[in-house]
N, C-alpha and C positions, 0 to 999 in steps of 0.2 A: 797433533792439530793440523788440519788441512791448510793448503795454500790459500783457499778462499777465505777461511777464518782469519788468517794472518793479515790480509789486506782489507778486511771488513772495517767500515767506518765505526768508531766507538759509539756505543748505544747510550751510555750514560751522559746526562747533561753536564756533569762535572768534567768529563773527558773532552766533550765538545767545546766547553768554554776554554779549556786549557790549550786547545789546538790553535785558537785565534791569535793569542799573544805570541806563541812560539813561532807561528808563520810570519807574523809581523816582524819579530826579532830577526828571523833569517833574512827577510826582505831588506830590513834596515842595514844588516851587516853586508849584504851584497851591494847595496847602494853606496855604503861607506867605502868598500873596496873599489867599486867602480869610480867613485870620486877621486880616490887616491891615484889610480892609474891614469885618469883623465888629467889630473894636475901634473903628474910626472911626465906625461906625454906632451902637455903644453910647455913645460920647461924645456924638454928636449927640442921641441919645434922652435922655441925662441933662441936656442943655442945653435940652431942650424942642422940638427940631427934629424932629418925627415924620416929616415928609416926607423929609428927607434921610436919616434913620435907615432908613426903609423901603427907599430906593434902595440904601443900603449893604448891608443884609441880603440883599436880592434878588441883588445882584451877588456877594456872598460865597457865596450858595447855588448860583449857577450854576457857580462855580469848584470848590466842594466839596460836591456834593449828598448825600454820605454822612455829613456831620458832623451830629450830633444837636443841637449847641448853637445853630446858626443858625436852624433852624425853631422852636426853643424861644424864642429872642429875638424872632423875628417874632410868635409867639403872644403873648408878653408885651407887645409894642408894641400889638398890636391889642386885647388885653384892657384895657390902660390907656385906650383910646379907646372902650371899651364895645362893640366889635365882636366879640361873644362867639362867634358862629357861625364866623366866619373864624378867630378865635383858636383855637377848638377843633380846627379842621382842621389847623392847623400843629402844635398839641400832639400830635394823633394821629400825625402824620407823625414827629415826634421820638420818640414813644413806641415806634413800630415799630423804630426804630434802637437806642434805649436804654430798654428796658422796666423797668429796676430803679432808677427815680429817684423818690423819694417827693415831691419838690417838683413835678416834672412832673405826677404823678398828682393832687396837691393842686390845681394850677392848672387842669388839665383838668376835674376834678370841679367846681370853682367855676364854670367856664364852662357846664358841663352844667346846674348848678343854676340859673344865671341864664337858661338857655334852657328851664327847667321840665322838663328831662329828669332827674327826680329819682332814679329807680332806677339810671341810669347814673352819676349823681353819687355816690350811695351806694357803688356798686361801686368807683369810683376811690378814694374815701376809705378804704374798707376795705383795698384793695390797698396804698395808701400806708402804712397802719398795720402791715400785715404786714412791710413793709420797715423801718419805724421806729416801733415800738410806743409810744414815749414822746413822741410829738409831740402836745402838748396842743392846738395850733391845729387839727390835723386832727380830733381828737376833738370839738372845739367845732363845726366845720362839719358833721361827721357827725351829731352830735346834733341840730343845727338841721334838717338834711335829713330825718332820721327823724321829727322833730316835724312837719314840713310834710306828711309822708305819713301822719300820725296814728299813727305807731308810737311811742307815748309811752313804753312800757317800754324799748324800744331807745334812745330818746333819753336817758332818765334814766340808763341804764347808761353811755352814752358820756360824759355830763357828769360822772358820778361818777368814771369812769376818768381823765378830764381833771383833776379836782380832786385826785386822788391824786398827780398829777405837779406840778400848779400850784395849791396850796390857796388862795393869796391872789388868785386871778383872779376879779374881781367879775362878769365877763360869764358865766363858767361857772356861778357861783353863781346868777345871775339866771335863766339858762336852765334850770338844774336846778329852780329854784323854779317856773317856768312849766310844766315837764313834770309836776312833782308836782301842781300845780293841775289839770292836764288828767287826771291819774290819780285825782283826788278826794281827795288827801291835802292838805287845806287847811292843817293845822297845820305839816306838813313844808314846804309851799310858803312859808308865812309866815316860817318860821325861815330858810330859804335866802335869801329876798328881803331880809330885814332884814340878814342877814350881808353880802349884796352891797352894800347901802347903807352899812354900816359901813366896808367897804373903799373904796367910792367914793360919797360922799354926792351926787354929781352924776349918778349913773347913771340916766338917764331911763327906760330900759326896766324896770329893777328897781322904780323908784318907781311907774310906771304899773301894773305887774302886782301890786304889793303893795296898791295901792288897790283893784284888781279883786278880789283875794282877800278883802280885808276886806268888800267888798260881798257877796260870796258867803257869807261867814261870818254876816253880819248877816241875810241872807235865810234861811239855814238855821236861825238862832236864832229868827227870827220864825215860821217854819213849825213849829218844835218847840213854841214857846209856844202857838200856835194849836191845835196838836194836843192839848196838855195841857188847855187850856180847853175844848176840844170834848169 
């Protein structure tokens, strides 16, 4: 029998019907093995064995390259080690398979932000909010990202939206106070920063910025006094 005849597709209908369930069975077995290695790698990651976890995720991915969870887990592993560029690459791969996942968009946006790719980070956070509008954590990082781009009004808007969802969040209060400071609303900034410290007296960011606001107020008062005397 020639090599061509050996690889020829079966002509009988019965043989063709048999190939489908066999192929599915093989696929299911591969997926089952991939799930096993993914779970084992997750356990290793939780125990702090990053090297073993990376090996397990890589093996799982070879068995089931279409699964969005495995590249997501690889991204999470690399993100935890501060390897943001590599992490973003795996998140991007996962996003191509599973685009409607707000947590994936949140994590990818975080990596972009750490890589100073702020417009792309902002786009990810906004996409995540379109999927889950009531995620105060995304609104917080969106506001911070806008603030870093000197988009102070957008930042304040994001922080206010976050506070409508989580009004007792001292970090949202502190960042709203900072955004108001940058917009020139020193009284509003002072009120929000004080509220943040009422919620968390140890909030260092709020305390630092409240002191800065007070210095700005004192400087403004001195200029006004000098102007009246002049």
